[in-house]
C-alpha positions, 0 to 999 in steps of 0.5 A: 500500500505504501508503494501504491500511495507513493506513486499516487502522490508522485502522479498527482492523484492524491496529496501527501497529507491524504496519503499519510492519512491513508497509511494511518487508517490502514494501520488502524484497520482490521485488514489481515496480512497474508503469509508469503509461503503459500504464494511462492510457487505462483510467484515463481511461475510468474517470474518471466513476466513480473517482478517478485513484488508484483507477482506476490500481489497477483498470486494473492489476488488469484488465491483469494479470487478477487480483482487486483487494483493497481495504478501500474499500467504495465502490470495491468497489461502483462501476460500471465496473471489469471486474476482481473487487474483493474487499473486505478487512474 
């Protein structure tokens, strides 16, 4: 999330203050973290098309059977992911 917010600030999509508040809200939320070991096999399968960082998010979205929200157009257009990737602009 921090990387996403950093890019959103750099792209002029949100203010620095709004991004900071979003991180505080995230810290206060009831979101659950997901362990990486169940994702590693799929991350490895995606190695030719995605960075390990991006592949981990794709693998998690696939595992949870949910769309992945991203501001990364290259990721959204990449081949390999089996989950829908919704481009946030």
